[in-house]
C-alpha positions in Angstrom: 229.2 -21.9 199.1 230.0 -20.6 195.6 226.4 -19.3 195.2 226.7 -17.4 198.4 229.8 -15.6 197.0 228.3 -14.8 193.5 225.2 -13.4 195.1 226.8 -11.5 197.7 226.0 -8.1 196.6 222.5 -8.9 195.1 220.2 -9.8 198.0 217.5 -7.1 197.1 214.4 -6.2 198.8 212.8 -3.6 196.4 209.3 -2.9 197.6 209.5 -1.6 201.3 206.6 0.3 202.8 207.6 3.6 204.6 206.2 5.6 207.5 206.0 9.2 207.4 209.7 10.8 207.6 210.7 13.1 210.5 209.5 16.2 208.8 211.0 18.7 211.1 214.4 17.3 211.0 214.3 16.9 207.2 213.3 20.5 206.8 215.8 21.9 209.2 218.5 19.9 207.7 217.5 21.0 204.3 217.4 24.7 205.3 220.8 24.5 206.6 222.3 23.0 203.4 220.3 25.5 201.2 221.9 28.3 203.2 225.3 26.9 202.9 225.0 26.5 199.2 222.9 29.5 198.2 225.2 30.2 195.2 224.4 26.7 193.9 220.7 26.4 194.5 217.7 28.1 192.7 214.1 28.4 193.6 212.1 25.1 193.0 209.7 24.8 190.2 206.1 23.8 189.8 204.8 20.5 191.0 205.3 17.5 188.8 202.1 16.4 187.3 202.7 12.8 188.1 203.2 13.3 191.9 200.4 11.3 193.9 198.5 13.1 196.3 199.5 10.6 198.9 203.0 11.3 198.1 202.5 15.0 198.8 201.2 13.9 202.1 204.0 11.6 203.1 207.0 13.6 201.6 207.6 17.2 202.4 208.9 19.2 199.3 207.1 17.0 196.7 206.0 20.2 195.2 209.7 21.1 194.2 211.5 19.5 191.3 215.1 18.4 191.2 217.3 21.6 190.7 219.8 20.7 188.0 221.6 24.0 188.8 222.3 22.6 192.2 224.0 19.6 190.9 227.9 19.2 191.6 229.9 18.3 188.6 232.0 15.4 188.2 235.5 15.5 189.9 238.7 14.8 187.8 239.7 12.6 190.5 238.5 9.1 191.1 235.9 8.8 193.8 237.1 7.4 197.1 236.6 3.6 197.7 234.3 3.3 200.7 232.7 0.6 202.6 230.8 0.1 206.0 231.5 -2.5 208.6 228.8 -2.4 211.3 228.2 1.3 211.9 231.7 2.5 210.7 232.0 4.2 207.3 235.5 3.8 205.8 236.5 6.2 203.1 239.8 5.2 201.7 242.3 3.4 203.8 242.6 6.0 206.5 239.3 8.0 207.1 236.5 6.5 209.3 233.2 7.8 210.5 231.1 6.4 213.1 227.5 6.7 211.7 226.0 5.8 215.0 223.8 2.9 213.7 224.3 -0.5 212.0 224.1 0.0 208.1 222.3 -2.5 206.0 222.9 -0.8 202.6 223.9 2.6 201.4 224.7 4.8 198.3 227.1 7.7 197.5 225.8 10.9 196.2 227.8 13.9 195.1 227.1 15.5 198.4 227.5 12.6 200.9 225.8 9.3 201.5 222.4 7.8 202.2 221.8 4.7 204.1 219.3 2.4 205.7 220.0 0.9 209.2 219.2 -2.4 210.4 215.9 -1.3 211.8 214.8 -0.2 208.3 215.2 3.7 208.9 216.8 5.8 206.1 219.3 8.4 206.8 221.1 11.1 205.0 224.6 11.8 206.1 226.6 14.9 204.7 229.2 17.3 206.3 229.7 15.1 209.3 226.0 14.9 210.4 223.1 12.6 209.6 219.3 12.9 209.9 216.3 10.6 209.3 214.4 10.8 206.1 212.1 7.8 206.2 211.2 4.5 208.1 210.6 1.1 206.8 208.0 -1.1 208.2 209.5 -4.4 207.5 212.0 -4.6 210.2 215.2 -6.2 209.0 214.4 -5.9 205.3 216.2 -3.2 203.7 215.3 -1.4 200.5 217.4 -1.2 197.4 218.8 2.4 197.0 220.2 4.1 193.9 221.9 7.6 193.6 223.5 10.0 191.1 227.1 10.4 192.3 227.4 13.6 190.3 224.4 15.3 192.1 222.8 15.4 195.4 220.0 13.0 194.6 219.2 9.5 195.4 216.0 7.4 195.0 214.1 4.3 196.5 210.9 2.3 195.9 208.1 2.9 198.4 205.9 -0.1 198.1 203.3 1.1 201.0 199.9 -0.4 201.3 198.7 1.2 197.9 200.3 1.6 194.5 204.1 1.4 194.3 205.8 4.8 193.8 209.5 5.9 193.3 210.7 8.5 195.9 213.5 10.8 194.8 215.3 12.6 197.6 217.6 15.7 197.2 220.2 16.1 200.0 220.8 19.7 199.2 217.2 20.8 198.9 216.0 18.4 201.7 212.9 17.7 199.6 211.2 14.7 197.9 209.6 14.0 194.5 207.2 11.1 194.2 206.6 9.2 190.8 203.9 6.6 190.3 204.7 3.2 189.0 202.6 0.5 187.4 202.9 -2.5 189.7 206.0 -3.6 191.7 209.1 -1.8 190.6 212.9 -2.4 190.5 215.2 0.4 190.4 218.1 0.5 188.1 219.6 4.1 188.6 219.3 7.8 188.6 221.1 10.3 186.4 220.8 13.9 185.8 217.2 14.1 187.0 215.9 11.0 185.3 215.2 7.8 187.3 215.1 4.3 185.6 213.2 1.4 186.8 211.3 -1.7 185.6 207.5 -2.2 186.2 204.6 -3.7 184.3 205.3 -1.7 181.3 209.0 -2.9 180.9 212.0 -0.5 181.5 211.2 3.1 181.9 212.8 6.4 182.2 211.1 9.1 184.2 212.1 12.8 183.9 211.5 14.1 187.4 211.2 17.8 186.3 209.3 17.3 183.1 207.0 14.7 184.6 207.4 12.5 181.5 207.8 8.8 181.2 209.6 7.1 178.3 209.4 3.1 177.9 212.9 2.0 176.8 212.1 -1.6 176.7 208.7 -3.3 176.9 207.6 -6.9 177.2 208.8 -9.7 179.3 212.3 -9.3 181.2 214.9 -10.4 178.8 217.5 -7.8 179.6 218.7 -5.3 182.2 219.6 -1.7 182.0 223.3 -1.9 182.9 224.1 1.7 182.8 221.7 4.6 183.0 224.0 7.4 182.0 224.6 5.8 178.6 221.4 3.8 178.5 223.3 0.5 177.8 221.5 -2.8 178.2 223.0 -6.2 179.1 221.3 -9.3 177.7 222.4 -12.7 179.1 222.8 -15.4 176.6 224.0 -19.1 176.4 227.4 -17.9 175.2 227.8 -14.8 177.4 226.4 -11.5 177.8 225.4 -8.9 174.8 225.9 -5.2 175.7 224.6 -2.6 173.6 221.9 0.2 173.2 219.0 -2.1 172.8 218.0 -5.5 174.4 219.9 -8.4 172.7 221.8 -6.0 170.3 225.4 -5.0 170.5 228.7 -6.6 171.4 228.7 -10.2 172.7 231.2 -10.6 175.7 232.2 -14.2 175.4 231.9 -16.2 178.8 230.5 -13.2 180.8 228.1 -15.4 182.6 227.4 -13.3 185.6 223.8 -12.5 186.2 224.5 -8.7 186.5 227.6 -6.4 185.9 228.7 -2.7 186.1 229.5 -0.6 183.1 232.2 2.2 183.3 230.8 5.8 183.2 231.9 6.2 179.6 230.4 2.9 178.6 233.8 1.5 177.5 234.4 -1.3 180.0 232.0 -3.9 181.6 232.8 -5.6 184.8 230.6 -9.0 185.0 229.7 -10.1 188.4 231.0 -13.6 189.3 233.6 -15.6 191.2 236.4 -14.7 189.0 237.3 -11.2 187.8 235.7 -10.7 184.4 236.4 -7.2 182.8 235.6 -6.7 179.1 236.2 -4.0 176.5 232.4 -3.3 175.7 233.4 -2.0 172.3 235.6 -5.0 171.1 234.4 -7.7 173.4 237.9 -8.5 174.4 238.7 -9.5 178.0 240.8 -7.2 180.1 243.3 -8.8 182.4 243.7 -7.5 185.9 247.0 -8.2 188.0 245.3 -10.3 190.6 246.6 -13.5 192.5 243.1 -13.9 194.3 241.0 -16.8 193.1 237.8 -14.9 194.0 237.4 -11.2 192.7 234.4 -9.4 191.5 234.3 -5.7 190.4 231.3 -3.9 191.9 231.6 -0.2 191.4 233.5 2.1 189.0 235.0 5.1 190.8 235.7 6.9 187.5 236.0 5.8 183.9 239.0 3.6 184.5 239.1 2.8 188.1 237.3 -0.3 189.4 236.6 -1.2 193.0 237.1 -4.9 193.5 236.0 -7.3 196.3 238.5 -10.1 196.4 239.7 -13.1 198.5 242.4 -15.8 198.3 239.8 -18.4 197.3 236.2 -18.7 196.8 235.3 -19.7 200.4 233.4 -18.3 203.2 236.5 -19.0 205.4 238.7 -16.8 203.2 239.7 -13.3 204.2 238.0 -10.6 202.2 239.9 -7.6 200.8 239.0 -4.5 198.8 241.1 -3.3 195.9 241.2 -0.5 193.5 242.3 -1.6 190.0 243.1 0.6 186.8 241.6 -0.5 183.6 242.9 -1.3 180.9 246.4 -1.3 182.6 245.3 -3.9 185.0 247.3 -2.6 188.0 245.6 -3.3 191.3 246.2 -1.7 194.7 244.9 -3.2 198.0 243.0 -0.5 199.9 241.6 -2.9 202.6 243.8 -6.0 203.3 242.0 -7.6 206.1 238.2 -7.1 206.4 237.6 -10.4 208.0 236.3 -13.7 206.5 233.7 -13.7 203.9 231.4 -15.7 206.4 231.9 -13.3 209.2 231.1 -10.2 207.0 227.7 -11.4 205.8 225.4 -9.2 207.7 227.9 -6.7 208.7 229.6 -5.5 205.5 227.9 -2.9 203.2 229.1 -1.6 199.8 227.8 1.4 198.1 225.9 -0.5 195.5 222.6 0.1 197.0 221.9 -3.6 197.7 222.1 -5.3 201.1 224.9 -7.8 201.4 223.5 -11.3 201.5 
């Protein structure tokens, strides 16, 4: 029972094969967005040298690079807390949007949302409309998605029948960039035109526009890249998790035993995944207390540098009612945004959170 809860956000399927996208729809939708944002968008550059020939055939716009000038800057307000139940996207406590199809997983960009439906098709949603951008060939299996919430880009791994490749999609441009990997790949994130993943080389950072790849950590898997913007690593140990700018180095967070965690955008606070809320000051290692009465609580997304989205329930049981809260760190104040989502057990298979991972 507890294992189900602690792995709720981490049932990943990272290597999914994709059929050709709906090229006409993607092109038309991309053209509309470019016209609406002509002041934000400049002409695309030359082809990235690392783009595979098969990628050019499968993904339109692979000869254009991510346009940094088109990125929208971060807002001074926290991002809205969002979630999906079935086909309904909830944005904050009052706004709902029917996406028209059951959602398996989704991410938030600076322009809208990208999601995979239960049949495996990828959709881009922006300004009240959605269009298909790809199709998995593994039925109910959904791919892990990552996004840059400050720009219009997201990424996913296309396993295909040949070598794996990382695909970066730009909602504004409506185009794709394709990067080869060395063996199976697990995505970590995307930030300012650089996509991060793990493959046979270790943890790598690939600059999409410059077509360069940097190996950040090689060798066997001993650590994960917890935050791509600050390039912060999280290394599990017997006494807790070590957070710092290199694997195994930095500040030890005592009793942070979760297998994963999320770091605040400024790198100050770390929320460790687990049954009980575990938020730490990543500079001092001190635990930050949240004003919660729920026995089960796990922070899963930072809405800004001090606002944490939390999934909670009265007790760690599949029969307990799930809630979503917004908590301020380090003050510890928490506000219930969604008071009754249904039981944890009922939500498995119907709830999606903007972590990019399918709910288990």
